[in-house]
N, C-alpha and C positions, 0 to 999 in steps of 0.2 A: 175690514173684512176678516183679517186673520184673527183678531180678538173675538169676533162674533163666533167663528167656527171653534176656536179653543173653548169658548164659553159653553157651546152646545155639548162638546165632549165632556167637559167638566160636570155639566148638569146631569148627563146620562150616567156618568160614573158615580156621582153622589146619590142619584136615585137608586142605583143598584147596591152600593156599599155604604151609603150614608156619608155625612159630612166628616171631614177630619176632626179628630178629637185632640185638643191640646194635651201635651204631656202632663201639664199641671193638674189636669182633671182625672188622672189615672185612678186616684183613690175613690172617685165617685163611680167608677166602673166595677168596683169590687162587689162581692156577693155576700149575702147573709146565708144562714142555713137553709132558709126556705127556697131560695133560688139555687143555692149550692147543691142541693139534693138532686134536682134534675140534670144539672150540668155534669156533676162528677159521679153520680150513682146510677144513672140510667143503664149503663152497661151491666153492672152487677145485678140490679133488680130485674132487668129483662131476661137474664139467663134462666129465670124460672120457667119461661116459655119453652125452653128446649132441653134443659138439663135432665129433667125426669124422663123425657122421651129418649135421650141419649142412653140413659141407664137401661131402660126397658128394651131398647133396640139391640143391646148386647146380650142381655139375659135370655131373650127369646131364641137366640141362636143356639143356646144350650138345651132349653126345654121350656114348655109352658109353666111347669111347676116351679121353675127358678124365678118366675116373675114376683112371687111373694117376698123374695129377699130384697126387692127394691127398696122397701121401706126402711130396712136396717142399714142399707147402703146410704140412703138419704139421711138418716139420723147421724151416721158417722161423718158425712160431709157437713152437716149443720154444726156438729161439734168442731170440726176443722175451721169452719167459717168464723165461729166465735173466737177460737184461739188465734187465728191469723189477724182478725180485726183488733183484738186486744194488743197484739204485738205492734201493729201499725199505729194504734192509738198512742203508744209510748214513743214511737218514732216522730209523730206529729209534735209532741211536746219537747222532744229532744232537738228537733230541727225546725224551729218556728219559721225559718225563711224558705223552707221547702226541703223535705226529706225523702226524695225519690230514691229508688234502689241504686241508681247510678251514683248519686252524691254520697249516700251512706257507705256503699261498698268501696268507692274510690278513696274516701277519706280514711276509712278504718282498715281496709284490707289491701289497698294498693291499686295501682293503675290497671293491671290486667283483670282482676275481678270486677272492677268498676266498668271497664269497657265491655266485658261479657254481659254484665247486668244491663248496660245501656243498649247493647245490640239486641239482647233478648226482648227488652221492652219495645224497641222500635218495631221488631217483627210482630210482636203480640198486638201492638196497636193497629198495624195494617190488617192483621187477621181479625181483630175486633170489629173493624168497619165492615169487612167482607162478610163475616159470619152473622153479625147483627142484621145487616141489610138483607142478606139471603134468608135469614129466619123470618124477618118481617114480611118479605114477599111471599114466603111459604105460608104465613098466617093468612094473607089475603087470598092465596090460592085455595086454602081450606074453605073459605067462604064462597069464592067464585072460581070453580075449577076451570072455567074457560080461559083464565089468565095464565094457565100453565105454560103455554108456548112463548110467553113474553118475560121469562125470568130475568134474562140478561139486560134488555133495555130498561125494564122497570127498576132493576137494581142500580144501574148506572145513573138513571134519572134521580133516584133518591140520594145517591152519593153527591151528585152535583148540587142538589138543593141544600144538603147539610153543610157542604163546604161554603156555599154562598152565605148561609146564615151565620157561619162562624167568621167569615171575612167582614161581616158588618160589626162584629165586636162581641166580647164575652157577655156583657150584661144583656144585650138584645137577644143573644142565643139562649140565655137562661130563661128569659121571659117567654120566648117562643116555645121552648121545650117543657116548660112547667106544666102546661095543660095536659099533654099526652102522658107525662110521668104520673101526675097525681090522678088523672083519669084511670090509668092502668092500676094504680094502687087501690083505688075505690072499687074498680071492677073485680080485681082478684080477691079483695076482702069479701065483697058480696058473694062471689062465686063459692068461696070456701065456707062462709057462714051458711048460705042456703044449701050448699052441697051436703054439709054435715047434718043440717036439719032434715033434709030429704032422706039422708041415709038412716038417721035414727028413727024417723017416722015411717019409713017404708019397709016392706018385707025384704029379707035377705035373698039375694039371687046369685046364681053361679055366673062365672065370667067365661065368655067364649072369646078366643083370640084368633085374629086373622092377620096374615103377613104375606109378603111376597112369596111366590111358589118356591119351595125348597129351603126357606129361611128357618122355619121352626125345626129345632133339633139338628141343624146343619153342623154344629160344632160340639155335638155331644161327646165326641171322642177326646176332647180336651179335659184336663183336670179342672174340677169345679172351682178350686181356689183360683186358678188362672182366669177363669171366666169372671169370678167375683172381682178380681183385681182390675180386669179390663172394664167392667161396668163401673167400678169406683172411679177409675181414671176418666171415663167418659162423663160421669156426673160432676167431676171436679171443674168442669167448665163453669159451674155456678160461682166459682171464686174469682173468675176473671173480672178485672175492674175494681177489685176490693182495695187495691193500692192507690187508686186514682186520687183520692182525697189527699193523701200525704204528698203526692207529686205536685198538687196545685194549691198548696197552702196560701201562697201569695195572691191568689185570686179572691181570697176571702177578706171581708172587712175586719178591722181591728176590734178586739184582739184576735189575730188570725188563728192561732193555735186553738183557742177556745171554740170559735165558730166551726173550724174544720173538725174538731173532735165531736161536737154535737152532730154534725152531718154524718160522720162515720158511724156513730152509735145508732142514729135513725136508720141508716142504710142496713146495718147489721141486723137490727130487730125485724125490719120489714122483709129482708131477704130470707131470713130463717123461717119466719111465719109462713110466707107464701110458698117457699120451696117444700116445706114439710106438708103444708095443706094440700097442694096439688099432687104430691107424691102419694099421700094417703087416699085421696079421692080417686086417683087413676086406677087403683086396684079394686074399686067397687062399682065400676060401670059394667053393664051387662055384656057389651061387646067391645073389645079393645082391638083396634086395628093399628098395625105397626108397619105400614108400607113405607118404602123409601120416598124421598121427596121427588125422585125422578118418575115415580108412578102416578098416573092420572087419578088413582084411588086414594092418594095421600090425603090424610087429615091429621092435623097436629093433635097431640094428647090434650092440650088445653081446650081445643075446640071440641073434642069428644066429651070432656068433662062438662063443658058448658052446654053442649047439646043434650046430654043426659039430664042435667039439672034444670035447664030452662026450656028445652025443646029446640030442635034444629030449625033455624029460620025465624025464631022469635026475636023480638026487639032486644032483650038482654043478650042473646047469643051474638047478634051482630055488633052490639056495643062492645062486648068483650073482644071480638075479633078485630074490630077497628082499633081499639086502644092497645091491644096486644101488638098488632102490626105497627102502630105508630111508635110505641116505645122501643120495639125491636129495631126499627129503622133509625130512630133517633138515639138509640143506645150508642151508635157510632159517634155521637157527639162527645162522649167521654174520651175517646181516642183523639178526636179533633181538639179537645181541650188540653190533652197531655202530650201528644206527639210533638206539636210545635214547641212546647216548653222544654221538653227533653232535648229536642234538636237544637234549640237555642243554647242550652247549657253545653252540649257537645261542641257547638260552633264557637262558643266563647272560649272553650279550652283548646280549640284548634284541631278537633278530631273529625269534623265534617266541614264542608264549605262554609265560610263565614257569612254569606248572605242568609243562611238559615237562622242566624242570631239577630237579624235585623228586625226591629219592631216597626210595623207599618203605621200609617197615619190614623188607623182605627184602633191603635194600641193592641194589635194582635200580631203574632208572628206569621204574616201572610204567606211567606215562601214555604214554611213548614206545612201549612194548611193545604196549599196547592199540591205539594209533593205527596202528602198522604192520600189525597183524593185520587191522584194519578196511579199510585201504587195499588190502592185498594180496587180501583176500577179495572186495572190490568189483571188482578187476581180473580175478580168476578168473571171476567171474559174468559180467562184460561180454564176455570172450572165450571163454566156454563151456568153460574149462579146456583148450583146445586148444593144445598146445606150438607148433605151426607158426605160429599167429597171434600168439603172444607173443614168439617169438625175434627177429623183426625190430626190436622195440623195445629189445632188450637190447644192452648194451655201449656205446651212444652216451654215456651219462652217465659210465660208469666211465672211459673213455679220455679224456674231457674233464677229469675230476678228476686222472687220471694226469698229463696234460700240464701242468696248472697246478701240481700238487704238485712235479713234478720241475723245472720252471722256477723255482719258488720256492726249491728247494734249491740251484740254481746261484747264485742271488742271495745265498743264505745263506752259501755258501762264499766268494764274492767279497767279501762285506762283512766276515765274521769272519776270513777267511784262516786262519792256524794251520798246523799241521804237515800237509804233504801235501795242502793244499787244492786245488792245481791238478788233481791226479789225481781227487780226489773231484768237483770241478766238471765235469770232462770226462765222468765216468761218468754223472752226473745229466743233463748236457746231451745225451748220446746217448739216455738214457731219455726225456727230454722231446721230443726231435726225433722219435724213432720213435713215441712215443705220439701226438704231434700228427698225424703222417702217417696212422697207423692210424685216428685219430678222423675225419679228413677222408675216408678211404676208406670207413669204415663209414657215415658220414653221406651221402655221395654215392651209394653203392650200395644203401643201404636206405631212402633218403628216401621214395620212393613207397610202399614196403612198410609204412611206419608210423613211420620214424624222425622224421618231421616232428612227430608227436605229442609226442615227448620234447622237441623244441625249444620247442614251445608251452608245455608244462608247466614247462620250465626258466625261460622268460621270466615266466610267471605267478608262480612261486615267488620269483623275484628281486624282482619288484614287491611281492609280499606281505611279504618280508623288510624292504624299505625302508619300507613303510607301517607295519608293526608297530614298527619302530625309531623312526620319527617319532612314533608315538603315545606310546611310552614316554618319549621325550625331552620331549614336550609335558606329560605328567603330571609329570615331574620338575621342569620349569620352573614349572608351576603351584603345586607344593608347596614350591618354594624360598622360604626366608625372606630377603627383601631389605629392608634398611633397618630401620625400626621394626617390632617384632612386631605382629601383628594385634590390634585393640582387643578387650578382653574383653567378653563378653556383659553387658548391663546387669542382667539378672535371669533367674531360671529359674521356669517355671510348669509344674506337672504337671496333666495332664487324665486323670482316671480314667473309663474307659467303664463305664457301669452299664446293661446290658441288662435285668436284674432283680436283686433282692437275695436272695442266698443265702450259704452258708458260704464258697464260693470267692470271692465279691465282697468279703466282709468281710476275708478273708486278703489280697486284692489292695489293699484300702484301707490296711491296716497297712503294706504296702510303699510305697504312694504317700505316706503321711505321713512315712516315713523319708526319702524323697527331698525332699519339700517340705511343711513343716507347714501351708502355706497353699494346698494343692492344691485343685483344683476337681473336682467330679463332673459327668459329662455323660450324659444319657439321651436317646436318639433315640426319640420317641414314635411308633412304627410302629402300635401297638395302643392306641387311646385308652381302651378299656375297662380295660386293665391299669394305666393311669396312676395312678389313686387308690391302688391297692395298692402300687405302686412308691414313691409319696410316703410312705405310711404306714410301710412297712418302712424306708425311708431315714431318716425322722425317729427311728426306734427304734435303728437300728444304724449310722447314718452318722457318729457321733461329731462332729456339728456342722459337718461339711464341707458347704458349699453345693452344692445340686444344680441344674444348669442343664438345662432341658427344651428340646430342639430339635424343631421340627415338621418333618415330611417329607411334602410334598404328593404325591410320587410313590412313597412307600413305599421310598425309597432309604435305606440305612443309612450309606453312606460319604459321599455328597455333602453332607449337612448338617454332618458333622464337618469336611470340607474347608473349607466356607464359614466355619464358626466359627473354625477355625485361621487362615484368611486374614484375618479381621477382627482377631484378636488381633495378627497380624504387622503389620497396617496401623497399629495403635495404637502398637506399639513394635517396629520391625523388628530391633532389636539384642537382643531377648530370645531365650532358648532354651526351646522347648516340648517336653516329653516326653509323648507320648500313651501311656498305660498301658492295655493291653488284657488283661483276665483271659481265660485260655485253659485249657480243660479238657484234660488229658493222659491218654490211655488207652494202656495197654500193648498190648492186643490190636489187631492190624492192622484187623480187621473193625469193631471199635468205632470206630476213627478215621474210617472212612468215614461214620459217622452224624453226625459233628460238622462244623460250618461253621467254616472257618479264617478268621475275621474279621481276625485279626492280620496274616495275609499280605496280605489285600486292602487293609487300611489302609497297610501298609508299602509296597506297590507304588504306591498312590495318593499317598502323601506323600513318595515318594523324591526328587522334583524340587524340593521346597521346602527352602530353606536354614533352618538352625537348628531343624529339626523332627526329633525322634527318636521311634521307636516301640519300646516295651518290652513284653515279654510277662510277665505275672504268672501263672505256671502253678499250677493246683491239680490234684491227682492223683485219678484214679478207679480203683477196683479193677476 
């Protein structure tokens, strides 16, 4: 009966997460560039759907005339994308086993920069999931405004679905996510090509701008340079996820660095093309609406470009919205691919709880996946799933990690030198300098809007890393054998708990005698009326083992045993005592609710007493 029920549970688990994968098959679960692109690039590619909108949303606060400068900001960000991608391409070849910001900064700059980079990336991955899913739901709302009231439940459902797909394994998640990613690439390419054709073939029109009441010109009193910097910082969300390929090199098939490098180059070319194309087309639609995502009038910029090019409600329009929503939601997969890997590295080094470094039976770091899903879900609930509220928190962490990683690479080339090291160091130095400047710009321009929260979280994570590391170091020191080995226990005594005498107690007695031929039996006399029957039955079935009767004035079962054990330890502190608790085991869950788990109560009570063990002697019930 028990085997049948365990088998049912196992079948359900395998249906949900798949069969366990042998460790020897790990190399078969690795990815080529074709599947690597959707797994590690969906975050960066999907940013096309909201980065342009983020730039325009800042510029309109200054004036309608400032919107024309969006294309120059977009060009600057595209140049930055190429520079940062080139820098990370060098990192891929320098660290073929995985060159994430944490590893590069820690190895080349020291522990503190490494932990800052690690903390910044962990925060960014949580924000990546939250922002990507919120943006995806916003794309759906653009097509179906009636869904506006369900932002939070829809977002949480999407996070749960992505987490489930990743718990099934890397290769399966890559296969699942390849269709939305490549569908989005095809849709964006078609939109840009047809949009440009429509623009060239049609008459020139003026652009009318609509926004939330009071938004247009609300910040005209600010310096224009400050507004440009804020818009640039907002558009730099297009670079989030660009480091993901270098973090996940070991997920690629051999030669790992070569395949990862190809994936990074594909991603960079596609991201630059789509970002620039959408930015250009957005300035040439007759009416541009820039309402916030909290407004029922909200429609994404990509949706507006698609509506102008193909017509609102047309088949191509809905295709674009579907694939945009799909890749935005599944862009969270990049974080689900990298957050668990980074957590495992930090766990291996002792900076986060060690269970995060454990590889599950599907060859994924399942604890990290679950932790990321819970953290992102909490963030979505806190900010009510509104993209406008989440975006100000975004990109601070990732550019901090960019800066430390590229600075670490400069130190790497200077230390190792080698062929062409000067040119490589210059490329990484440019990347580090630009990343640092962008990080300062983002921090200064978004500080009041919410960037300060990221700084606080970064500091808290850093302190947590140090405390956990200190605790693990303390444990190692306490367990270290120094000098003479510890003295052996003088003797061993077994105590068998006897609540009453029955077949299960007799079976437990046989186990106790195997452990200790001179064991003792202990009965706590809660019910004095039953005591004579207990004595009689024990004389008959106790095999000569002495039975100690403990009184309990307050009808407590645990305290008399604790007192008795303490007395034994006072007599001989160097002895080992095993408290044996017979325990009925029922297969049916509802039957378990009818039983009192005395063994667990005793284990908790005796946990702080040295040289005391608690053992369960189970007897099975049908």
